[in-house]
N, C-alpha and C positions, 0 to 999 in steps of 0.2 A: 493881788497875791504875790508874795515874794518869788523871785525866780528860783527854779530848782537847781541843785548842784549840777554843774556841767561835767561832761565826760573828760577825763584827764589821762588818756593812754600814754604810756611811756614817759611820764613826768618824773622830775626829781622828787626828793623828799618833800613832804607837806610843809615842814618847817625848815626853811633854807637858811635863815639868819641865825648864826651860831649864838649870838648874844641873846636873842629872843628865846632860843631853845634852852639856854642855861637859865634864863630868868623864869620862864614858865616851869621848867623841870624842877627848879628849886622849891616851887610851891608844893611838890610832892615829896621831895627828898629831905633837904636840910631844914625846911620850914614847917614840916608837918608835925603837929602835936599828937600825943597818944590818943586823945579824945577824937581828933579829926580822923586818925587812922581807923579807929573803931567805927566811926560814922561812915567812912568810905566803904569799909567791908560790909556794913549792914545793908547799904542801899544800891551798891553797884551791881549790875546784872551779872548772872553766872553765864557759863558757856554751855550750849546744848551738848548733851552726852554724845550724840552722834558725831559732832564736830571733833570732840576730843578723841573719840575712838578712831576717827578717820585719819588724824595726823599720826597717831601711834601705829596704826595698821601699815603705814608706809615703811616703817622700819623693819628690817629683816630679823631683828632681835625678838625673842619670845618675851623677855622681860626688859624692855628698853630702859636705858639710862638717859634721863632728860635733863637738860639745863634750861631752866625757866628764867630768862633774862628780864630784869625789871619786874620781879615777881610781885612787888607790892605787898599787900596783905595776904597773898597766897590764894586768891580766888581760883586761878587756874591750877596752882600747885596742888590744892586739895583734890581737884577733879582728876589730875594725873595720878595721884596716889590711889584714888578709888579705882582707877583702871589698871592698877598693878604695876605702875612704873616706879623706878627709883629716881628721885628728884634732887638735883642741885638747884636750890632757890637762890638766885643772885639778885640782891637788892641792897642799895646803899643806905636807905632810910632806917634809922634806929627804931622809930615809932612803928613803922610798917612791919619790920621784921619781928618786933615783939608781938604784934597781933597775929602775924603769920605763924609763929611758933605756938602761940596759945590756941589758935583755931585748928591747927593740925594735930595737936596732942591727942585728941580723942581718936582720930583715925589710926594713930600709931600706937595706941595703948597696948594692944595685944600682939605687936610685932616683935619678933626676936632679933631682928637686924635693923640697923639704922637706915631706913629707906629714904629718909629726908636729911639733907645736909644744907644748912643755911650759910650763905657766904655774904657777909656784909661788905660788898664792894660793887664796882660798876660793871656794866656789861662789856665795856671796852677792855677791861683787865680783870677777868674772872679769877685768875689763879688756878684754874682747873688744869689737869694734865693734858698733854697733847693727845688727840685722838681718843678721848675718854668718854664721849657721848654719842648715843645713837640718834638723838633728836635734840635740836636746839630750837626753842620757841620763844617768841616775844609776843606777849598778849597785852594789847592796849599800850604798847611801850616803844615800838620800833622807831617812831618819830622823835623820841627823846634822845636817841643815841647819836654819836658822831659816826657818820656813814662809813668813812674809810676805815676807822679804827675797829668798829664793831664787826665789819665784814672780815677783816683779817683775823680777829679773835674767834669768830664763829668757825671760820675755815680751819683754824688751828685745832680746836677742840672736838670737831666732828670727825667721826670715823668714816672710812670709805663706805659708800652706800648709805650714809646718814642723811637725815632730813633737816632742812631749815624750814621752820614754819613761822609765819607771821599771821596772827589772828586778832581780830578786833570786833567788838560789839558796837553797832551804830544804831541810833534811833532811825527808824525806817521813814525817811523823808519822801518816799513815794506816796505816803498817806498825808493828805493836805494838812490836817490838824496837827500832825506830828511835826511836819516841816515848819509850821509856824512856831510850834513850841521850841524847836531847836534855835530859831532866830531869837526868841525872847530869852532863852537860857544862855545864849551865846555859846552853844555847843560847837566848838571849832572842829572837832574830829568827825565831820560829816563825810560819809563815803561818796567818793566821786566814781561813778561807773567807769570801768575800764582802767582805773588806776592800779598800778602794781608798785611795790617797793623797788627803788632803783638800786641795783646791785651790779657789781663788776662781772661781766660774762666770763672773764677768765677764772673767776673763783666759783661761780654758781651757774647752774643750768637754768633753763627757762622755767618761769612760774606756771603752776597750775592753780587756778582760782576757782573756789566753790563758794556759793552763797546759800545761806540758810535763813529763811524767814520764820519768825516765831513771835509769840507774845508773852508778856509777863503781867501778872496782876499786881497793881501798885496803887496806893491811895494818893489823893492830892497832897497830903502831908509828906508822903515819901518822895513825891516828885519835887517838892520844894527842897527837901533835904538833898536829893540827888543833885540838884542844881548847885548846891554849895560845895560839892566835891569836885567840880570842874576847875581846871587850871585857870580859866578866864575869871571865875569868881574868886579863887584864892589869891590871884595876883591883882585884883581890883581894889580901888580905894573905897572908903566909906560911902561917899555920895553915889558912886556907880553901883554899889551893891543895893543901896536903897531904891534907886530907880528900877533896877532889875527885879527886885522883890515886889515892888508895886505893880509892875507890868505883869509879872507872873501871877500875882493875886487876882488881878483883873481878868486875865485870860482863863485861869482855872475856875474861878468862882462865878464871874459874870458872863463871860463869853461862852465857855463850855458848860457852865452850870453844873459842875461836878459837886456831888454831895460830900461833905466832910466825912472822912473815915470809910467811905465806900470805894472799894477797888474798881479801877478801870483797866481794861486790857490795853497795854502800851506796846505797839508793834516795834520789833527790833529786826535788824539784819546783821547776822554774823558772817563775816567774810574771812575765809581761810586761804592764804597763799602758801603753797608748798614748793620747795625745790629739792630734788633728790640728787645727791652727789654720786658720781660714778663709783661703782663697786671696785673691790680689789682686783688687780689684774694678775 
């Protein structure tokens, strides 16, 4: 059996090579087609309601203004809107922001004020006003940013007493069959127990980390589609994709003996890191 992810307390960013970060990140930003963006939105996991409520509850504002950095197709953006937040969705991908706007339109149909603003730019240069946000969150995205630049930008746009939140959904590798699945899918964003985002202590306080375990119903066909939304797949060449597809077919159909079209409960782990800035003096 493959070894489990090892604890990584106090470690630097999970992707430390800037060239590799740019190459893999481009698979989601500049290289993503509209069809791929819709597929991404359809199969990527949502965030548990209690996790979204928890990050917003840390803000002293009754109706918090949130900057969602690397918002993608708006999976977290929509959850924030449903919880009553005003959202600045910051995302450089044209295709992903088109899906974000389309999927958010229904939520905003009966709203009298523009509760969502989409900014087609990077997390390192949001263009938002100084001290304009109560919460800044990066969902499934912090590892794509330039560490030093994004920290300066987050500190600039957060109000005193504001919250920096880094949240991610991980396949729960404490379950043996799921751990093997992540190896076959080449899911690189596997949670390392004890890991926290590396930030400058002069800019941010200590992290508080909370883990939430849950399951989602998903068919074998959807698992296959999910694997094609990973950066490791999008950046792979044809032969590598064929090998991965064959291995996944064997694992799902022969080893696990999953029935086509029949949902299976896929365990997830949602990890929320929060840092609260000092309030006004």
